[in-house]
C-alpha positions as CSV (number, residue, x, y, z in Angstrom):
1,M,149.2,65.1,33.7
2,L,150.4,61.5,34.3
3,R,153.5,62.3,32.1
4,H,154.1,65.4,34.2
5,Y,154.2,63.3,37.6
6,L,156.2,60.6,35.8
7,M,159.0,63.3,34.7
8,S,158.9,64.7,38.2
9,G,159.2,61.4,39.7
10,L,162.2,60.5,37.4
11,V,163.9,63.7,38.3
12,I,163.3,63.0,42.0
13,A,164.7,59.5,41.6
14,T,167.8,60.7,39.8
15,G,168.4,63.2,42.7
16,V,168.1,60.6,45.3
17,L,170.6,58.3,43.2
18,A,173.0,61.2,42.8
19,L,172.8,61.8,46.7
20,W,173.4,58.2,47.5
21,F,176.5,58.3,45.1
22,G,177.8,61.5,46.7
23,I,177.5,60.2,50.2
24,K,179.4,57.0,48.9
25,L,182.1,59.3,47.5
26,R,182.2,61.3,50.8
27,R,182.7,58.0,52.8
28,A,185.4,57.0,50.5
29,A,187.2,60.5,50.8
30,T,187.3,60.2,54.6
31,M,187.8,56.4,54.9
32,G,191.0,55.3,57.0
33,K,191.9,59.1,57.5
34,D,192.9,58.1,61.2
35,W,194.2,54.6,60.3
36,P,197.8,53.9,61.4
37,T,200.4,54.0,58.8
38,V,203.6,51.9,58.1
39,S,206.4,52.2,55.9
40,A,206.3,50.1,52.8
41,T,208.7,48.8,50.3
42,V,208.0,49.8,46.7
43,L,208.1,46.6,44.5
44,E,206.8,48.1,41.4
45,K,205.3,51.4,40.2
46,G,204.2,52.9,37.1
47,T,201.0,53.8,35.1
48,V,198.4,51.4,33.5
49,P,196.5,52.4,30.5
50,S,192.8,53.0,31.2
51,G,191.4,52.1,27.8
52,R,191.0,55.9,26.7
53,F,193.7,57.4,24.6
54,N,196.3,59.2,26.8
55,Y,194.6,58.3,30.1
56,A,195.9,56.1,32.7
57,Y,195.7,54.7,36.2
58,V,198.3,55.1,38.9
59,H,199.8,51.6,39.8
60,V,201.9,50.8,42.7
61,K,202.8,47.4,44.3
62,Y,204.2,47.3,47.8
63,S,205.0,45.1,50.7
64,Y,204.5,46.0,54.3
65,K,204.7,44.6,57.7
66,V,202.2,44.9,60.6
67,G,203.4,43.1,63.7
68,T,205.1,39.9,62.5
69,T,203.0,39.5,59.4
70,E,204.0,40.7,55.9
71,Y,201.5,41.9,53.3
72,V,201.7,42.8,49.7
73,G,199.1,45.4,48.4
74,E,198.3,47.2,45.2
75,R,195.5,49.3,46.3
76,V,196.3,52.9,45.5
77,Y,193.0,54.6,46.8
78,P,190.5,53.3,49.5
79,E,188.0,53.0,47.0
80,G,188.0,52.6,43.3
81,K,190.5,53.6,40.7
82,I,191.0,57.1,39.5
83,E,191.6,58.0,35.9
84,Y,194.2,60.6,35.1
85,T,195.7,62.0,32.0
86,L,198.9,60.0,31.3
87,K,201.1,63.0,32.3
88,K,199.2,63.5,35.6
89,A,199.3,59.8,36.5
90,Q,203.0,59.6,35.7
91,G,203.5,62.8,37.8
92,I,201.9,61.1,40.8
93,V,203.9,58.2,40.3
94,D,207.1,60.2,40.2
95,Q,206.2,61.9,43.4
96,L,205.7,58.7,45.4
97,P,208.2,58.5,48.3
98,S,210.5,55.6,49.1
99,P,209.7,54.3,51.6
100,L,206.0,54.5,50.9
101,P,203.7,55.3,53.7
102,V,200.7,53.0,53.7
103,H,197.4,53.4,55.7
104,Y,196.1,50.1,56.8
105,D,192.9,49.1,58.5
106,P,193.6,48.1,62.2
107,D,190.9,45.6,62.2
108,D,191.9,44.1,58.8
109,P,195.7,44.9,58.0
110,Q,195.4,43.2,54.6
111,F,193.2,46.3,53.5
112,A,195.7,49.1,52.9
113,Y,196.0,52.0,50.4
114,V,198.6,54.7,49.6
115,L,196.7,57.8,48.6
116,T,193.4,59.4,49.8
117,N,190.6,59.8,47.4
118,P,190.2,63.6,46.3
119,S,188.0,65.1,49.0
120,W,186.2,67.4,46.6
121,T,184.7,64.9,44.2
122,Y,181.6,64.2,46.3
123,L,180.3,67.7,46.0
124,I,179.4,67.2,42.4
125,P,176.9,64.5,42.9
126,L,175.6,66.0,46.1
127,A,175.0,69.3,44.2
128,I,173.3,67.5,41.3
129,G,171.1,65.4,43.6
130,G,170.0,68.3,45.6
131,I,169.0,70.2,42.4
132,C,167.3,67.2,41.0
133,L,165.3,66.7,44.4
134,L,164.3,70.5,44.5
135,V,163.2,70.6,40.8
136,G,161.2,67.5,41.2
137,I,159.4,68.7,44.3
138,V,158.8,72.1,42.9
139,R,157.3,70.5,39.6
140,I,154.9,68.2,41.7
141,L,154.0,70.9,44.1
142,G,153.4,73.4,41.4
143,K,151.2,71.1,39.5
144,L,149.2,70.4,42.8
145,G,148.8,74.1,43.4
146,G,147.4,74.6,39.9
147,K,150.4,76.3,38.4
148,T,152.3,74.7,35.4
149,A,156.0,74.3,36.2
């Protein structure tokens, strides 16, 4: 019986962790959506191997000016790096326009990025988290009600 509750607790904890991660990804997907943009000069662009065979990250280095201050940035996404197949990463690099529109934080202009995080990625951990929470709660309630779950 103790083992049943421990397993249910582990499933619930996994659900909470997955929900937290999904909310974090959602925040990253919407971060800076309404920030101002400026035109940036591309200093270098290409792909960087990710360590896995035939996978890479998009790399772009750019300079931009906000007011009278010039900044240099390399941030592609508002949060994290996204690994793509080498072909997909190169395709993204090839489609980057010049001049490059850069979103910057009006409160901290040195924080800038080029591309928004994919907006659908947060749905996966949210769904997994919701399912784990539901399964864990049903297991506990089933055991408390005298049923085996």
